[in-house]
N, C-alpha and C positions, 0 to 999 in steps of 0.2 A: 514578559508574559509569551513572546512569538515561539520562544523557544522553548517556552513549560508543553502551550500546545505541540511543538513535534515529537517531545521527547516520548509527553501521553499518548498520542496515534500509534510512536513508532513501540509500545513500554504494551500495549493492546493487541499488535498484527506478531508482535514476544511472544504475548501470550494464544495468541490467537493459534500459531503454530503448534505451543510446545504441550495444547488442550489434545491438539491433534494426535499427536505423537503419544501421549500416552495415553488415549482411546482405541489407537490402532495397535499399543500391543496391552490393553486389558487392563493397566493397569492403577484400579480400582485406588484400593489404597494411598495411594499419590494424588489423585486428584480429589478423593476424597480431604486430604489434610490440606488441599490448593488454596480449596475451596473454601474450609473452615478460617483458613486463613485470613481470608478474601475477606470473608464475614466478618470479618473484629474488625481488617481494615475500615472496613461498611459504616460497622456500627460504630466508630472510633470519624470518623469527615460524616458523618451523619449531624450525632450530638454535635460537634465544635460548629457545622452550618445553623443549625439551631438557636448555639448561643451568641452566631455572631450576626445570624442574618436572618434567626425569626426565622428560617423553612432546611426541614433537611434532607432536601436537594440544594443547592444551591451554583449553579456554572457557571454565575460573572461574564467573560465573556465565550465562552464558547457555548454559553445559552443560546444555539444558530444563529445569532445575525450575527457574525462574516464568515459564513459557507450558505451555498443555496446546495440543498438537489436536485436539479433536475438538469433536463437533454439546448445544454446547446451545442447545434456544431462547433460554430467559429470554436467556440472555447478545445471541444475533440479535438480539432481541429490543430492544433494551440498542443495542444499537452502530445499527443499524440506521430501526426506524421510531417510537422513546422522544425523545418534547420533550425530557424535560432531557438524552438525549445524543446521540438519534442522529442518521447522518450524514446523512441525507433533510432533517431539517433543522437541520443545521450545516455543510453542507456543499451546500451548493441550487444551485450546479453542475455538481455530480456528477452523475446523473442526466438532466440535458441532458445535457451533457458525453458523455457514457459510450453513451448511444442514438447521440445523433449523429457515432463512432469506430467506431458499430460499423454506423452505417449505409449508411458513406460508402464514393463509387468506390470511392476508394484503397488499394490494397493494405496497403502505408506503415499510414496511420490503421486499418482494420480490426486488424490486427495491433494496433497504440499500447491500440486499444481492449476488443481483447480478454486484452492483459499488466492494463489495469488492473482487468478484470471480473474475473480469478486476485489480482490483488491484495490488492481488497477480500473477495476468497473468504476468504481466507489469512487476513485480518482478528476476519472471522466465528466463525475457528472453531480462530483462533488464545487460548485463550481464557487471562489472567493467574491465575496461586494461589491469588491476592487475594480473590475473585471466587468464591475458598469462600469465604474465610476470615471475608467481614464481621463487622468487630463482636468478633473474639477474640484482637483485639492486637500481637502482633511474633510474624513470622513468620520463622526462616532461612530461605534460602532459596543456595543458592550459598554456605555460609560469613557471609552478612550480613545482619543483624536486619534487616528492612523490620516497616514500622507497617504493616498496615491496617485499611486505612475505618472506622467507624466506623459506620454505616448505609449504607443503599443508599440515600439519594440522593449519600450521597462518593463510593460505587464508582461511580455517575454521571457522579460530575463526570471522576472522575479517565478512565474509559473514554471519553469529551468526548472529554478535555486529549490521551488516545495519540491514540485511530482520528489524529484532523486531524496533529496533527504529521503521525501517519503518510503518509498526507493526500496530507498537501500537492505531493512532490512530484508526484504529478498534475496538478499548476492549469495548467503551459503546454496540456498535453494537451486538458486537459478545454476548455478556452478554444474551441479547434483546434474540440472538436468542437458546441461551439459554433458555434462558427460554420459546418466545417458543420450543424449539421441549422437554422441560421434559413436556410440557405442553401435547404434544400429544403423547409421550408415555405411562403418568398416564394414560390420555382416552385410547387408545391399553389400557393399563394392567385393566383398571373399564370391560368393555365388552368384555375382556375377558374372567374379573372373572361372568360378569353376566350368560353370555350363560355354562361357565362350572356350573351355581349356577340352574339354569333353568334346566338344561341335569341330571341333579342328579333329 
């Protein structure tokens, strides 16, 4: 079930970037086909839920009690900068890649940068319920007993693996941002060299 949740998150993120690309290129016909195709899937999903659970929308373990959207300074520190779990340490391409995307002259790449930053922000505010129950034993999540981490060290290992699995969808875009950043840095170095040469 956890694997399914992770795959769903990655698929939604990938579709988000695909949608941005198609809208940036004004591929209205393709956007229409995607909406039509996904609407047929949603209808089939709703009919199945109605037959099985009596409601067209049944989220099960995804219904909201597995995660909380809250501001927790401790969780943000653990997710961002703690050496055991922070994405700055465990996903070193993140910062230069994001900066390169956000400073790019390309509107499309800047949009990718903003979307990537939004996803990172969501990850920092998406606090797993296990974070509040470290060392308290199994907890019920959507009718499924889930074992809580025994120590904060175990929790940080979970945060590290969790966040990096979510952020893996950003890797191709961060590489584009890294390329942009290296290009900009090289341009500034070349400009500085020309100035110093002309002064001499």
